[in-house]
N, C-alpha and C positions, 0 to 999 in steps of 0.2 A: 120487841125489836131489840136486836143487839146494838150495843153502844156504837160500834164502828158504822153500822148502817145509819144510825141517828146522826152522827157527825157528818157523814157524807151528804145526807139530806140537808144539813145545815150549811153546806157549801165548802166544807173542808176537802182538801185534796191531799193525796199521798205525798209526803216529803221524802225525797230520795237522796238528799245530800248527806254529807258526813256530819256526825254528831260527836263532839268532843267528850272525852271522859269526864271533864269537869261538870257537864250537865248531869250525868248520872251520879256523880259525887254530891252535887247540890241536893238532889232528891233522895239521897241515901238508897239508891236503887240497887237491889240485889239480883236483879234479873235483866240486866242491860242487853243480854244476848237475845232476849225476846222482844226488845223494843221495836215498835212500829209507830212512826210519827206521822201526823197529819198537820197541815197548815191552812190557816185562813186569816187574811188581813193581819198578819203579824202575830197571831196566836198559834202556838205550837202545842199540840195535844198528842199524848202517847196513849196507845190502846194495847200495849203489849202485855199488861197484867191488870189485875183488879184495882190497882192504885189510880190509874188513869191520870197521870201527872200532866200538868198544863202550865205553860209559861208564856208571857208576852215578850220576854227578853230574847233577842237573837244571839246573845252571847253563847258561843259554843256550837252554833249551827252554821254550816257552810253557807256562805253568801254566793249568790249567782249574779252575774252581770246580765242585764237585759240588753236586747238588741237596741242599738242607738243609730240614728240616722246621722251621717257625717255632714249633711248639708247645712 
C-alpha cells in the first residue's frame, strides 16, 4: 500500500491552504515544489517525497475560519 493511501485510510484529508517558506526551511526541504500536505486533527503530513515530513505545529500553515452562527 502506498503511504498516501495509508494516511487517507487513517482519516487524513488533503490540505489545500498556503504553506509558508518557513515550514520548508524548518525541514531543510529541497523539493518543496513537490510538497503535498494532508491534515488530521492538527497533524500535518507531507507525502511529496520519501522524507514524509510531519508536524503538529500550525505555524506557517494558512488558517481557515469556520462557519459561525451569529445567533
